[in-house]
TIKOLSE-578214 format. One record per atom (N, C-alpha, C): residue number from 1; x, y, z; residue in one letter; chain. Coordinates in Angstrom, 3 decimals, decimal comma, always signed. Each point is the difference from the previous one (the first is absolute). Last residue first. Layout:
! residues N
> nr | u | v | w | rest | kette
> NUM | X | Y | Z | a | A
...
END
This chain:
! residues 121
> nr | u | v | w | rest | kette
> 121 | +89,859 | +13,750 | -5,011 | a | A
> 121 | +0,904 | +0,291 | -1,111 | a | A
> 121 | +1,437 | +0,155 | +0,407 | a | A
> 120 | -3,801 | -0,713 | +3,001 | q | A
> 120 | +0,378 | -1,211 | -0,701 | q | A
> 120 | +1,044 | +0,263 | -1,074 | q | A
> 119 | -1,885 | +3,584 | +2,509 | a | A
> 119 | +0,787 | -0,813 | +0,898 | a | A
> 119 | +0,471 | -1,268 | -0,702 | a | A
> 118 | -2,936 | +2,946 | -2,221 | k | A
> 118 | +1,339 | +0,588 | +0,074 | k | A
> 118 | +0,890 | -0,870 | +0,878 | k | A
> 117 | -4,579 | -1,161 | -0,305 | g | A
> 117 | +0,675 | -0,251 | -1,279 | g | A
> 117 | +1,419 | +0,529 | +0,009 | g | A
> 116 | -2,805 | +0,877 | +3,662 | d | A
> 116 | +0,344 | -1,415 | -0,006 | d | A
> 116 | +0,754 | -0,343 | -1,276 | d | A
> 115 | -1,777 | +4,287 | +0,376 | k | A
> 115 | +1,129 | -0,140 | +0,909 | k | A
> 115 | +0,493 | -1,429 | +0,014 | k | A
> 114 | -3,887 | +0,850 | -2,449 | s | A
> 114 | +1,148 | +0,618 | -0,678 | s | A
> 114 | +1,245 | -0,061 | +0,891 | s | A
> 113 | -4,101 | -1,586 | +1,727 | r | A
> 113 | +0,495 | -0,890 | -1,062 | r | A
> 113 | +1,214 | +0,604 | -0,714 | r | A
> 112 | -2,140 | +2,607 | +3,309 | w | A
> 112 | +0,593 | -1,179 | +0,625 | w | A
> 112 | +0,583 | -0,937 | -1,056 | w | A
> 111 | -2,431 | +3,755 | -1,486 | i | A
> 111 | +1,264 | +0,412 | +0,622 | i | A
> 111 | +0,719 | -1,206 | +0,595 | i | A
> 110 | -4,291 | -0,766 | -1,753 | v | A
> 110 | +0,934 | +0,338 | -1,080 | v | A
> 110 | +1,357 | +0,389 | +0,573 | v | A
> 109 | -3,486 | -0,792 | +3,083 | l | A
> 109 | +0,390 | -1,243 | -0,678 | l | A
> 109 | +1,020 | +0,267 | -1,103 | l | A
> 108 | -1,957 | +3,692 | +2,188 | t | A
> 108 | +0,903 | -0,716 | +0,909 | t | A
> 108 | +0,516 | -1,270 | -0,650 | t | A
> 107 | -3,287 | +2,348 | -2,337 | v | A
> 107 | +1,251 | +0,776 | +0,007 | v | A
> 107 | +1,037 | -0,698 | +0,882 | v | A
> 106 | -4,307 | -1,820 | -0,011 | l | A
> 106 | +0,679 | -0,256 | -1,272 | l | A
> 106 | +1,325 | +0,757 | -0,087 | l | A
> 105 | -2,758 | +0,749 | +3,782 | f | A
> 105 | +0,465 | -1,385 | -0,009 | f | A
> 105 | +0,792 | -0,300 | -1,276 | f | A
> 104 | -2,149 | +4,207 | +0,382 | p | A
> 104 | +1,191 | -0,094 | +0,865 | p | A
> 104 | +0,576 | -1,422 | +0,033 | p | A
> 103 | -4,017 | +0,531 | -2,623 | i | A
> 103 | +1,156 | +0,758 | -0,515 | i | A
> 103 | +1,207 | -0,077 | +0,929 | i | A
> 102 | -4,498 | -1,826 | +0,940 | l | A
> 102 | +0,961 | -0,882 | -0,676 | l | A
> 102 | +1,272 | +0,739 | -0,426 | l | A
> 101 | -3,799 | +2,237 | +1,936 | c | A
> 101 | +0,714 | -0,779 | +1,017 | c | A
> 101 | +1,055 | -0,918 | -0,620 | c | A
> 100 | -2,771 | +2,495 | -2,872 | i | A
> 100 | +0,803 | +0,940 | +0,777 | i | A
> 100 | +0,824 | -0,752 | +1,051 | i | A
> 99 | -3,184 | -2,414 | -2,633 | p | A
> 99 | +1,225 | +0,358 | -0,745 | p | A
> 99 | +0,911 | +0,944 | +0,794 | p | A
> 98 | -4,090 | -1,198 | +2,165 | a | A
> 98 | +0,824 | -1,180 | -0,291 | a | A
> 98 | +1,256 | +0,366 | -0,803 | a | A
> 97 | -3,540 | +3,247 | +1,098 | m | A
> 97 | +1,052 | -0,228 | +0,997 | m | A
> 97 | +0,928 | -1,165 | -0,348 | m | A
> 96 | -3,835 | +1,151 | -2,743 | i | A
> 96 | +0,967 | +1,103 | +0,001 | i | A
> 96 | +1,184 | -0,327 | +0,908 | i | A
> 95 | -3,630 | -2,991 | -0,238 | m | A
> 95 | +0,617 | +0,052 | -1,336 | m | A
> 95 | +1,048 | +1,110 | -0,090 | m | A
> 94 | -2,583 | -0,423 | +3,952 | a | A
> 94 | +0,921 | -1,134 | -0,125 | a | A
> 94 | +0,718 | +0,025 | -1,348 | a | A
> 93 | -3,352 | +3,205 | +0,720 | l | A
> 93 | +1,138 | +0,272 | +0,863 | l | A
> 93 | +1,040 | -1,121 | -0,100 | l | A
> 92 | -4,092 | -0,615 | -2,222 | l | A
> 92 | +0,785 | +1,044 | -0,654 | l | A
> 92 | +1,264 | +0,314 | +0,797 | l | A
> 91 | -3,100 | -2,894 | +1,909 | v | A
> 91 | +0,662 | -0,664 | -1,130 | v | A
> 91 | +0,901 | +1,000 | -0,717 | v | A
> 90 | -2,666 | +1,646 | +3,471 | d | A
> 90 | +1,033 | -0,877 | +0,555 | d | A
> 90 | +0,764 | -0,730 | -1,106 | d | A
> 89 | -3,696 | +2,856 | -1,189 | e | A
> 89 | +1,176 | +0,730 | +0,475 | e | A
> 89 | +1,098 | -0,909 | +0,536 | e | A
> 88 | -3,316 | -1,837 | -3,846 | p | A
> 88 | -0,165 | +0,509 | +1,369 | p | A
> 88 | +1,310 | +0,600 | +0,513 | p | A
> 87 | -0,460 | +0,213 | -5,217 | p | A
> 87 | -0,054 | -1,086 | +0,988 | p | A
> 87 | -0,234 | +0,594 | +1,386 | p | A
> 86 | -1,975 | +2,373 | -4,386 | d | A
> 86 | +1,227 | -0,061 | +0,780 | d | A
> 86 | -0,102 | -1,168 | +0,967 | d | A
> 85 | -2,699 | -0,300 | -4,589 | f | A
> 85 | -0,081 | +0,627 | +1,313 | f | A
> 85 | +1,362 | -0,081 | +0,662 | f | A
> 84 | -2,461 | -0,256 | -5,262 | y | A
> 84 | +1,090 | -0,356 | +0,890 | y | A
> 84 | -0,152 | +0,760 | +1,308 | y | A
> 83 | -3,253 | -1,797 | -4,337 | v | A
> 83 | +0,206 | +1,046 | +1,008 | v | A
> 83 | +1,080 | -0,473 | +0,964 | v | A
> 82 | -0,974 | -1,239 | -5,452 | p | A
> 82 | +0,013 | -0,454 | +1,393 | p | A
> 82 | +0,314 | +1,152 | +0,946 | p | A
> 81 | -2,457 | +0,177 | -4,707 | h | A
> 81 | +1,238 | +0,518 | +0,569 | h | A
> 81 | +0,027 | -0,430 | +1,450 | h | A
> 80 | -3,468 | -1,696 | -2,303 | e | A
> 80 | +0,836 | +0,273 | -1,168 | e | A
> 80 | +1,368 | +0,500 | +0,449 | e | A
> 79 | -3,589 | -3,164 | +2,573 | l | A
> 79 | +0,815 | +1,199 | +0,181 | l | A
> 79 | +0,886 | +0,180 | -1,222 | l | A
> 78 | -4,940 | -2,275 | -0,153 | t | A
> 78 | +1,391 | -0,340 | +0,293 | t | A
> 78 | +0,748 | +1,300 | +0,180 | t | A
> 77 | -5,248 | -1,931 | -0,990 | c | A
> 77 | +0,741 | +0,927 | +0,858 | c | A
> 77 | +1,387 | -0,547 | +0,289 | c | A
> 76 | -3,813 | -2,042 | -2,481 | n | A
> 76 | +0,949 | +0,775 | -0,811 | n | A
> 76 | +0,848 | +0,960 | +0,828 | n | A
> 75 | -3,474 | -2,822 | +1,909 | h | A
> 75 | +0,981 | -0,878 | -0,655 | h | A
> 75 | +1,015 | +0,769 | -0,847 | h | A
> 74 | -4,027 | +1,290 | +2,960 | f | A
> 74 | +1,361 | +0,481 | +0,214 | f | A
> 74 | +1,066 | -0,812 | -0,728 | f | A
> 73 | -5,022 | -0,730 | -0,059 | y | A
> 73 | +0,259 | +1,443 | -0,014 | y | A
> 73 | +1,473 | +0,384 | -0,052 | y | A
> 72 | -1,779 | -4,654 | -0,056 | r | A
> 72 | -0,966 | +0,798 | -0,762 | r | A
> 72 | +0,414 | +1,456 | -0,152 | r | A
> 71 | +2,624 | -3,154 | +2,549 | h | A
> 71 | -0,104 | -0,485 | -1,378 | h | A
> 71 | -0,881 | +0,922 | -0,845 | h | A
> 70 | +0,417 | +0,836 | +4,640 | h | A
> 70 | +1,274 | +0,254 | -0,694 | h | A
> 70 | -0,100 | -0,393 | -1,465 | h | A
> 69 | -3,669 | -0,949 | +2,726 | s | A
> 69 | +0,137 | +1,454 | -0,153 | s | A
> 69 | +1,282 | +0,345 | -0,745 | s | A
> 68 | -0,763 | -4,499 | +1,120 | q | A
> 68 | -0,902 | +0,419 | -1,071 | q | A
> 68 | +0,116 | +1,503 | -0,233 | q | A
> 67 | +2,301 | -1,860 | +3,631 | f | A
> 67 | +0,642 | -0,357 | -1,273 | f | A
> 67 | -0,845 | +0,460 | -1,185 | f | A
> 66 | -1,924 | +0,573 | +4,191 | i | A
> 66 | +1,167 | +0,880 | -0,115 | i | A
> 66 | +0,723 | -0,273 | -1,315 | i | A
> 65 | -3,564 | -2,832 | +1,099 | y | A
> 65 | -0,473 | +1,339 | -0,379 | y | A
> 65 | +1,152 | +0,989 | -0,144 | y | A
> 64 | +1,008 | -4,337 | +1,508 | q | A
> 64 | -0,503 | -0,093 | -1,375 | q | A
> 64 | -0,482 | +1,371 | -0,478 | q | A
> 63 | +1,289 | -0,529 | +4,496 | e | A
> 63 | +1,155 | +0,088 | -0,901 | e | A
> 63 | -0,432 | -0,049 | -1,460 | e | A
> 62 | -3,288 | -0,675 | +3,260 | a | A
> 62 | +0,462 | +1,388 | +0,032 | a | A
> 62 | +1,180 | +0,186 | -0,960 | a | A
> 61 | -1,559 | -4,376 | +0,569 | l | A
> 61 | -1,004 | +0,808 | -0,694 | l | A
> 61 | +0,421 | +1,469 | -0,059 | l | A
> 60 | +2,692 | -3,122 | +2,429 | a | A
> 60 | +0,059 | -0,239 | -1,450 | a | A
> 60 | -0,975 | +0,893 | -0,764 | a | A
> 59 | +1,781 | +1,910 | +4,615 | n | A
> 59 | -0,540 | -1,294 | -0,381 | n | A
> 59 | -0,039 | -0,088 | -1,523 | n | A
> 58 | +2,389 | +3,034 | +4,577 | p | A
> 58 | -0,456 | -0,138 | -1,391 | p | A
> 58 | -0,490 | -1,411 | -0,282 | p | A
> 57 | -1,767 | +0,450 | +3,617 | y | A
> 57 | +0,459 | +0,985 | -0,987 | y | A
> 57 | +1,502 | +0,116 | +0,119 | y | A
> 56 | -4,628 | -3,403 | +1,634 | s | A
> 56 | +1,411 | +0,402 | +0,030 | s | A
> 56 | +0,295 | +1,042 | -1,083 | s | A
> 55 | -4,691 | -0,362 | +2,490 | y | A
> 55 | +0,605 | -0,686 | -1,137 | y | A
> 55 | +1,443 | +0,482 | -0,061 | y | A
> 54 | -3,979 | +1,420 | +2,818 | n | A
> 54 | +0,967 | -0,976 | +0,543 | n | A
> 54 | +0,605 | -0,883 | -1,091 | n | A
> 53 | -2,907 | +3,905 | -0,552 | l | A
> 53 | -0,606 | -1,326 | -0,167 | l | A
> 53 | +0,911 | -1,117 | +0,501 | l | A
> 52 | +1,368 | +4,608 | +0,196 | r | A
> 52 | -1,369 | +0,003 | +0,540 | r | A
> 52 | -0,622 | -1,397 | -0,032 | r | A
> 51 | +4,266 | +0,693 | -2,023 | e | A
> 51 | +0,073 | +0,051 | +1,462 | e | A
> 51 | -1,392 | -0,079 | +0,625 | e | A
> 50 | +0,251 | +0,260 | -4,654 | a | A
> 50 | +0,596 | -1,274 | +0,419 | a | A
> 50 | +0,058 | -0,054 | +1,527 | a | A
> 49 | -1,403 | +3,982 | -1,975 | w | A
> 49 | -1,050 | -1,024 | +0,017 | w | A
> 49 | +0,547 | -1,374 | +0,350 | w | A
> 48 | +3,075 | +3,640 | -0,328 | y | A
> 48 | -1,013 | +0,296 | +1,017 | y | A
> 48 | -1,030 | -1,126 | +0,089 | y | A
> 47 | +3,294 | -0,126 | -3,460 | e | A
> 47 | +0,546 | -0,312 | +1,324 | e | A
> 47 | -1,053 | +0,177 | +1,098 | e | A
> 46 | -1,113 | +1,185 | -4,440 | l | A
> 46 | +0,260 | -1,447 | +0,059 | l | A
> 46 | +0,471 | -0,415 | +1,398 | l | A
> 45 | -0,544 | +4,597 | -0,820 | c | A
> 45 | -1,295 | -0,673 | -0,011 | c | A
> 45 | +0,187 | -1,511 | +0,144 | c | A
> 44 | +3,862 | +2,676 | -0,504 | g | A
> 44 | -0,620 | +0,203 | +1,303 | g | A
> 44 | -1,331 | -0,731 | +0,121 | g | A
> 43 | +2,231 | +0,023 | -4,183 | q | A
> 43 | +0,753 | -0,785 | +0,978 | q | A
> 43 | -0,645 | +0,092 | +1,385 | q | A
> 42 | -1,845 | +2,687 | -3,364 | l | A
> 42 | -0,181 | -1,416 | -0,326 | l | A
> 42 | +0,669 | -0,873 | +1,053 | l | A
> 41 | +0,680 | +4,602 | +0,324 | e | A
> 41 | -1,395 | -0,326 | +0,316 | e | A
> 41 | -0,269 | -1,481 | -0,251 | e | A
> 40 | +4,145 | +1,762 | -1,289 | s | A
> 40 | -0,068 | -0,156 | +1,453 | s | A
> 40 | -1,410 | -0,360 | +0,449 | s | A
> 39 | +0,615 | +0,986 | -4,527 | y | A
> 39 | +0,740 | -1,225 | +0,324 | y | A
> 39 | -0,062 | -0,281 | +1,494 | y | A
> 38 | -1,875 | +4,067 | -1,654 | p | A
> 38 | -0,794 | -1,176 | -0,380 | p | A
> 38 | +0,679 | -1,315 | +0,397 | p | A
> 37 | +2,503 | +3,926 | +0,978 | r | A
> 37 | -1,261 | -0,063 | +0,744 | r | A
> 37 | -0,836 | -1,200 | -0,430 | r | A
> 36 | +4,127 | +0,931 | -2,248 | s | A
> 36 | +0,191 | -0,518 | +1,356 | s | A
> 36 | -1,314 | -0,106 | +0,771 | s | A
> 35 | +0,863 | +1,786 | -4,608 | i | A
> 35 | -0,581 | -1,337 | +0,186 | i | A
> 35 | +0,102 | -0,518 | +1,433 | i | A
> 34 | +1,717 | +4,360 | -1,308 | v | A
> 34 | -1,357 | -0,088 | -0,537 | v | A
> 34 | -0,644 | -1,341 | +0,358 | v | A
> 33 | +4,507 | +0,959 | +1,146 | k | A
> 33 | -0,818 | +0,962 | +0,735 | k | A
> 33 | -1,458 | -0,039 | -0,466 | k | A
> 32 | +3,320 | -2,685 | -2,212 | w | A
> 32 | -0,396 | -0,511 | +1,311 | w | A
> 32 | -0,909 | +0,966 | +0,741 | w | A
> 31 | +0,583 | -0,803 | -5,295 | e | A
> 31 | +0,350 | +1,047 | +0,965 | e | A
> 31 | -0,533 | -0,393 | +1,366 | e | A
> 30 | -0,674 | -2,321 | -4,262 | c | A
> 30 | +1,251 | -0,357 | +0,660 | c | A
> 30 | +0,457 | +1,056 | +1,001 | c | A
> 29 | -4,060 | +0,414 | -2,668 | l | A
> 29 | -0,033 | -1,336 | +0,588 | l | A
> 29 | +1,262 | -0,379 | +0,763 | l | A
> 28 | -1,426 | +4,080 | -2,696 | e | A
> 28 | +0,224 | +0,083 | +1,444 | e | A
> 28 | +0,136 | -1,369 | +0,673 | e | A
> 27 | -0,993 | +0,738 | -4,725 | s | A
> 27 | +1,319 | +0,594 | +0,253 | s | A
> 27 | +0,332 | +0,065 | +1,492 | s | A
> 26 | -4,280 | -1,566 | -1,449 | t | A
> 26 | +1,056 | -0,937 | -0,394 | t | A
> 26 | +1,377 | +0,552 | +0,314 | t | A
> 25 | -3,974 | +1,807 | +3,046 | t | A
> 25 | +0,280 | -0,043 | -1,439 | t | A
> 25 | +1,158 | -0,952 | -0,278 | t | A
> 24 | -3,756 | -0,005 | +4,062 | v | A
> 24 | +1,426 | +0,117 | -0,282 | v | A
> 24 | +0,226 | -0,121 | -1,508 | v | A
> 23 | -4,248 | -0,551 | +2,289 | n | A
> 23 | +0,378 | +1,418 | +0,036 | n | A
> 23 | +1,468 | +0,226 | -0,350 | n | A
> 22 | -1,954 | -4,351 | +0,440 | r | A
> 22 | -0,615 | +0,637 | -1,178 | r | A
> 22 | +0,389 | +1,478 | -0,085 | r | A
> 21 | +1,126 | -2,884 | +3,721 | m | A
> 21 | +0,993 | +0,052 | -1,086 | m | A
> 21 | -0,574 | +0,614 | -1,273 | m | A
> 20 | -2,761 | -0,805 | +3,840 | l | A
> 20 | +0,971 | +1,071 | +0,286 | l | A
> 20 | +0,991 | +0,169 | -1,153 | l | A
> 19 | -3,013 | -3,580 | -0,323 | d | A
> 19 | -0,739 | +1,258 | -0,085 | d | A
> 19 | +0,933 | +1,192 | +0,257 | d | A
> 18 | +1,690 | -4,307 | +0,631 | v | A
> 18 | -0,186 | +0,249 | -1,435 | v | A
> 18 | -0,715 | +1,326 | -0,209 | v | A
> 17 | +0,401 | -1,439 | +4,437 | f | A
> 17 | +1,312 | +0,360 | -0,546 | f | A
> 17 | -0,122 | +0,348 | -1,480 | f | A
> 16 | -3,785 | -1,725 | +2,089 | y | A
> 16 | +0,244 | +1,361 | +0,476 | y | A
> 16 | +1,332 | +0,514 | -0,549 | y | A
> 15 | -1,085 | -4,467 | -0,826 | d | A
> 15 | -0,887 | +0,874 | -0,778 | d | A
> 15 | +0,210 | +1,460 | +0,387 | d | A
> 14 | +2,293 | -3,283 | +2,502 | w | A
> 14 | +0,549 | +0,114 | -1,357 | w | A
> 14 | -0,846 | +0,962 | -0,837 | w | A
> 13 | -1,540 | -1,079 | +4,276 | c | A
> 13 | +1,233 | +0,794 | +0,127 | c | A
> 13 | +0,581 | +0,257 | -1,390 | c | A
> 12 | -3,593 | -2,913 | +0,198 | q | A
> 12 | -0,453 | +1,384 | +0,185 | q | A
> 12 | +1,193 | +0,943 | +0,168 | q | A
> 11 | +0,875 | -4,562 | -0,211 | q | A
> 11 | -0,483 | +0,440 | -1,317 | q | A
> 11 | -0,487 | +1,441 | +0,081 | q | A
> 10 | +1,197 | -2,090 | +3,959 | t | A
> 10 | +1,201 | +0,362 | -0,771 | t | A
> 10 | -0,383 | +0,436 | -1,408 | t | A
> 9 | -3,439 | -1,596 | +2,784 | i | A
> 9 | +0,474 | +1,318 | +0,434 | i | A
> 9 | +1,242 | +0,422 | -0,776 | i | A
> 8 | -1,815 | -4,330 | -0,726 | d | A
> 8 | -0,938 | +1,038 | -0,460 | d | A
> 8 | +0,525 | +1,393 | +0,323 | d | A
> 7 | +2,452 | -3,642 | +1,642 | t | A
> 7 | +0,072 | +0,022 | -1,467 | t | A
> 7 | -0,901 | +1,094 | -0,556 | t | A
> 6 | -0,169 | -0,893 | +4,590 | y | A
> 6 | +1,224 | +0,730 | -0,344 | y | A
> 6 | +0,147 | +0,101 | -1,512 | y | A
> 5 | -3,571 | -2,541 | +1,683 | n | A
> 5 | -0,195 | +1,417 | +0,291 | n | A
> 5 | +1,214 | +0,814 | -0,425 | n | A
> 4 | +0,346 | -4,662 | -0,343 | g | A
> 4 | -0,963 | +0,517 | -0,979 | g | A
> 4 | -0,239 | +1,485 | +0,196 | g | A
> 3 | +2,656 | -2,256 | +3,140 | e | A
> 3 | +0,719 | +0,139 | -1,267 | e | A
> 3 | -0,914 | +0,563 | -1,083 | e | A
> 2 | -1,872 | -1,004 | +4,204 | t | A
> 2 | +0,889 | +1,162 | +0,083 | t | A
> 2 | +0,706 | +0,231 | -1,325 | t | A
> 1 | -2,649 | -3,856 | +0,375 | l | A
> 1 | -0,831 | +1,207 | +0,000 | l | A
> 1 | +0,863 | +1,253 | +0,000 | l | A
END
């Protein structure tokens, strides 16, 4: 009984999503600021009713609707120009400090090896 109710309700969630997506133009389909509300509404509706009906979430039916949304609306959305982000500060600091800390060690190694070479000659 619960599964039947959830199936009916998820269809209503999907219908509402499709209705919201009617307001989105083709050129806006890949703009997150435009599609985030309908997409979040779909996800929220699926999750809310799963919890209300004591049905696990995520579940196969909810995932099917999410995949369906991607297949129907967002399949052409790819990053033409990848967006690059700065690494976190601790990673950046490590990337800067590692070579700086290696320099005195390498200088010492070169001096030590050159002195060792003179002693052998």
